C-alpha positions in Angstrom: 145.1 3.6 224.3 142.4 6.2 224.5 143.5 9.5 222.8 141.8 12.9 222.4 143.0 15.1 219.5 142.2 18.8 219.9 142.0 20.6 216.6 141.1 19.2 213.1 143.4 21.1 210.8 145.7 18.9 208.7 147.9 18.0 211.7 144.9 16.9 213.9 143.2 15.0 211.1 146.3 13.2 210.0 147.2 12.4 213.6 143.8 11.0 214.3 144.0 8.9 211.0 147.4 7.5 212.0 146.3 6.8 215.6 143.2 4.9 214.4 145.3 2.8 212.0 147.6 2.0 214.9 144.6 0.6 216.9 144.0 3.4 219.3 140.6 4.7 220.4 140.4 8.2 219.1 138.3 11.2 219.8 138.7 14.3 217.6 137.4 17.6 218.8 137.1 20.7 216.6 135.9 24.2 217.5 134.2 24.7 214.1 133.1 22.7 211.2 135.4 20.2 209.4 136.9 21.6 207.2 137.0 24.8 209.2 137.5 27.8 206.8 139.1 29.8 209.6 141.8 27.3 210.2 145.3 27.8 208.8 144.8 24.6 206.8 141.2 25.3 205.9 141.8 27.2 202.7 141.3 25.7 199.2 144.8 24.7 198.5 148.4 24.8 199.7 151.8 24.3 198.0 154.0 21.2 198.3 157.6 21.7 197.0 161.1 20.4 197.4 162.9 23.7 197.6 163.8 24.9 201.1 166.9 27.0 200.6 169.3 26.6 203.5 166.9 24.4 205.4 168.2 21.2 203.7 166.6 18.9 206.3 163.1 20.0 205.3 164.0 19.5 201.6 165.0 15.9 202.4 161.8 15.4 204.5 159.7 16.1 201.4 160.5 12.5 200.3 158.8 11.2 203.4 156.0 13.7 203.0 155.2 12.3 199.5 155.3 8.7 200.9 152.8 9.7 203.6 150.5 11.4 201.2 150.6 8.3 199.0 149.5 6.2 202.0 146.7 8.6 202.6 145.5 8.7 199.0 145.3 4.9 199.1 143.2 5.0 202.2 140.9 7.7 200.9 140.6 6.1 197.5 141.2 9.5 195.9 144.3 11.6 195.2 144.0 15.3 196.1 147.5 16.4 194.9 147.8 18.3 191.6 151.5 17.5 190.8 152.1 20.3 188.3 155.6 21.2 189.6 156.8 24.6 190.8 158.5 27.7 189.3 160.7 30.3 190.9 161.8 33.6 189.5 164.9 35.5 190.7 165.0 39.3 190.4 167.9 40.2 192.7 171.2 38.5 193.5 170.8 36.5 196.8 167.0 36.8 196.9 164.9 33.9 198.3 164.4 32.4 194.9 168.2 32.2 194.4 168.7 30.7 197.9 166.1 28.0 197.0 167.9 27.3 193.8 171.2 26.9 195.6 169.5 24.6 198.1 168.2 22.4 195.3 171.6 22.2 193.7 173.4 21.4 197.0 170.9 18.6 197.8 171.2 17.2 194.3 167.5 17.6 193.6 166.3 18.1 190.0 165.4 21.5 188.5 165.6 23.1 185.0 167.1 26.6 184.5 165.2 28.8 182.1 166.6 32.1 180.7 164.2 35.1 180.7 163.2 35.1 177.0 162.5 31.3 177.1 160.6 31.8 180.4 158.3 34.5 178.9 157.7 32.4 175.8 156.8 29.4 178.0 154.9 31.3 180.7 153.5 34.5 179.0 152.1 36.0 182.2 155.8 36.9 183.1 156.9 40.5 182.4 159.8 40.7 180.0 162.9 42.4 181.4 161.9 42.2 185.1 163.8 39.1 186.2 167.3 37.5 186.0 166.2 33.9 185.4 163.6 31.3 186.2 163.8 27.6 187.1 161.3 24.8 187.1 161.1 21.6 189.2 158.7 18.7 188.8 158.8 18.0 192.6 155.9 20.2 193.7 152.3 21.0 193.1 149.0 22.0 194.9 147.4 20.0 197.7 143.6 20.5 197.9 143.1 21.1 201.6 139.3 21.1 201.9 138.9 18.0 199.8 141.6 16.3 202.0 139.8 17.4 205.2 136.4 16.2 203.9 137.9 12.9 202.9 139.7 12.3 206.2 136.5 13.2 208.1 134.6 10.5 206.2 137.4 8.0 206.7 137.6 8.6 210.4 133.9 8.2 211.0 133.8 5.1 208.9 136.7 3.6 211.0 135.2 4.2 214.4 136.7 7.5 215.5 134.5 9.8 217.6 134.4 13.2 215.9 133.0 16.3 217.6 132.5 19.3 215.3 131.5 22.8 216.6 132.9 21.8 220.1 135.2 24.4 221.4 137.8 23.3 224.0 138.3 26.0 226.7 140.9 24.2 228.9 143.2 21.2 229.0 144.2 19.4 232.2 147.6 18.0 231.3 148.1 16.1 234.5 144.7 14.5 234.6 144.5 14.0 230.8 141.1 15.7 230.4 139.6 18.6 228.4 136.8 21.0 229.2 134.4 22.2 226.5 132.6 25.6 226.2 129.4 24.0 227.5 131.1 22.8 230.7 131.3 19.1 229.8 134.6 17.2 230.1 136.3 14.4 228.3 139.0 12.1 229.7 141.8 10.1 227.9 145.1 8.4 228.4 146.7 11.0 226.2 145.7 14.4 224.8 147.3 15.7 221.6 146.7 19.4 220.9 147.0 20.6 217.3 145.1 23.8 217.7 147.0 25.9 215.2 146.8 29.6 215.8 144.5 29.0 218.8 147.1 27.1 220.8 148.1 30.1 222.8 144.6 30.4 224.2 145.0 27.0 225.7 148.7 27.2 226.5 149.6 30.9 227.0 152.9 29.8 228.6 154.1 28.9 225.0 154.0 32.6 224.1 157.8 32.8 224.5 158.2 30.3 221.7 155.2 31.0 219.4 154.0 34.3 217.8 150.6 34.6 216.2 150.2 36.5 212.9 147.1 37.5 210.9 147.5 37.5 207.2 145.3 37.4 204.1 145.3 35.8 200.6 143.8 37.2 197.4 141.9 35.1 194.9 141.9 36.5 191.5 140.4 36.0 188.0 143.3 36.2 185.5 143.0 38.1 182.1 140.9 36.0 179.6 143.8 35.8 177.1 146.1 34.3 179.8 143.7 31.9 181.4 144.8 29.0 179.3 148.4 29.6 180.3 147.6 29.7 184.0 145.5 26.5 183.8 148.6 24.6 182.8 151.2 26.6 184.7 153.2 25.3 187.7 152.7 26.8 191.1 154.8 29.9 191.5 156.8 29.3 194.7 158.7 32.6 194.7 158.5 35.7 192.5 161.9 36.9 193.6 163.1 40.3 195.0 161.7 41.2 198.4 158.1 40.2 197.7 158.2 36.8 199.5 155.3 36.0 197.2 153.8 32.8 195.9 150.9 32.0 193.5 148.8 28.9 193.0 147.2 28.9 189.5 143.8 27.6 188.5 143.8 24.0 189.6 141.0 21.3 189.6 138.2 23.9 189.9 139.8 25.9 192.7 140.6 29.6 192.1 143.9 31.3 191.5 145.6 32.6 194.7 148.2 35.3 195.5 150.0 35.3 198.9 152.9 37.2 200.3 154.9 37.0 203.5 155.0 40.8 203.5 151.3 40.9 204.2 151.1 39.8 207.8 150.5 41.5 211.2 151.4 40.2 214.6 148.5 39.7 216.9 147.8 38.3 220.4 144.4 36.9 219.3 143.8 34.4 216.5 140.3 35.7 216.1 141.4 39.3 215.6 140.4 41.2 212.5 139.3 38.2 210.4 137.2 40.3 208.1 139.0 41.5 205.0 139.8 45.2 204.8 138.6 47.3 201.8 141.3 47.2 199.1 143.3 44.5 200.9 143.1 42.1 198.0 144.3 44.6 195.5 147.2 45.5 197.8 148.3 41.9 198.0 147.9 41.5 194.2 150.0 44.6 193.4 153.0 43.2 195.3 153.5 40.8 192.4 154.3 43.4 189.8 157.1 42.8 188.8 157.5 40.0 187.6 153.9 39.4 186.7 152.8 41.5 183.7 149.5 43.5 183.5 148.8 43.0 187.2 145.9 45.5 187.1 144.1 43.0 184.8 143.9 40.4 187.5 140.5 41.0 189.1 140.3 40.2 192.8 137.3 37.9 193.5 137.8 36.9 197.1 140.0 37.7 200.1 140.6 34.9 202.7 142.1 35.8 206.1 144.3 33.3 208.0 146.0 33.1 211.3 149.3 31.3 211.9 151.7 30.7 214.7 155.4 31.1 214.0 158.5 30.0 215.9 161.6 32.2 215.7 163.3 29.8 213.4 160.2 28.9 211.4 160.3 25.2 212.4 157.8 22.8 213.9 157.5 22.7 217.7 156.4 20.0 220.1 155.8 20.5 223.8 155.1 17.7 226.3 153.4 18.4 229.7 152.1 15.4 231.7 149.6 13.4 229.5 149.5 16.2 227.0 151.5 16.7 223.7 151.2 20.0 221.9 152.3 20.1 218.3 152.5 23.5 216.6 152.5 23.9 212.8 155.6 24.8 210.8 155.2 28.6 210.7 152.8 28.9 207.8 154.6 26.4 205.6 153.8 23.1 207.3 150.8 21.8 205.3 152.9 19.9 202.9 154.2 17.7 205.7 150.7 17.2 207.2 150.3 13.4 206.5 153.9 12.7 207.6 153.5 14.8 210.8 150.4 12.8 211.7 152.2 9.5 211.3 155.2 10.7 213.4 153.0 12.1 216.2 151.0 8.9 216.3 154.2 6.9 216.6 155.4 9.1 219.4 152.1 8.7 221.3 152.5 4.9 220.9 156.2 4.4 221.8 156.8 7.5 224.0 159.7 8.8 222.0 158.8 12.4 222.1 162.4 13.6 222.0 162.8 11.7 218.7 159.6 13.4 217.4 161.0 16.8 218.3 164.2 16.1 216.4 162.2 14.9 213.4 159.9 18.0 213.5 163.0 20.2 213.5 164.4 18.2 210.5 167.4 17.2 212.6 166.8 13.4 212.2 166.9 13.2 208.4 
């Protein structure tokens, strides 16, 4: 089968990888370079973790996610996962960190409870007296996105895929199975898979009832010199408790340290809107993390990276079929960890036609 994949974030790259392995003729079209720093999955790194709170289906899907990543590492000949585990800190009863702990317990997944004094001794960047408890799990770490994208790009080209960078798709003919590029040229295929991330609504505005686009930003920081060694060996911080909805990725394999918070996002109708950082934006993000991070003012902001994401109302993956076209939308800002598994499942659905089965899997209903 001849298949066009529109969008080369992790979903598009891994779908193309899986389609090539299944014997299909694949053309991958990306509006920017690969990796594209503007893409939701184009940042330096993303978290993989078992904890999912009440969304137990996604917690169970992490097992398949790890299996898919292992298959990808074998093909690339290089492993781009830093498996340093994850840490959560609870500051209020019923906060997200506590919900994630309860979900781990309910699923029978391993984690280690750590009382506040022991946590500060073990991770000295935590602020004494600002949290109820911490817990640590080995089932998590940091995926290095740009290295994964570069590796997949090389693999696809070496295995016969046609890859078009800096080629913006302006329209998709679902009935005819064709795409039109900004230069007016067209491409035809038996199937078109669209994994355009935050730009999907520009191609399919009718999905606006299911998807909402947000602009957010991430702050990269240089930690205090006396805490740098602690951060170099620290787990990823999945949640800092309270209402911050904040996560942190420590210094890992040469990539910088990152702060991100779900509080720092703005709804937008345009994925290209306001992609330049605003003055003081990095410090505003950083300051959301005190408490429970001590001496927050000593973390110097070095870079601010903007991102655009599409969210569904229930923060799950979404698939939409129209004629010869299959649209797959990312999992509301937390889908990167499933990237390799999503690619395998989408390729399977393209091959066997079981799109309804794909939808159930994407919603973690078939686990």
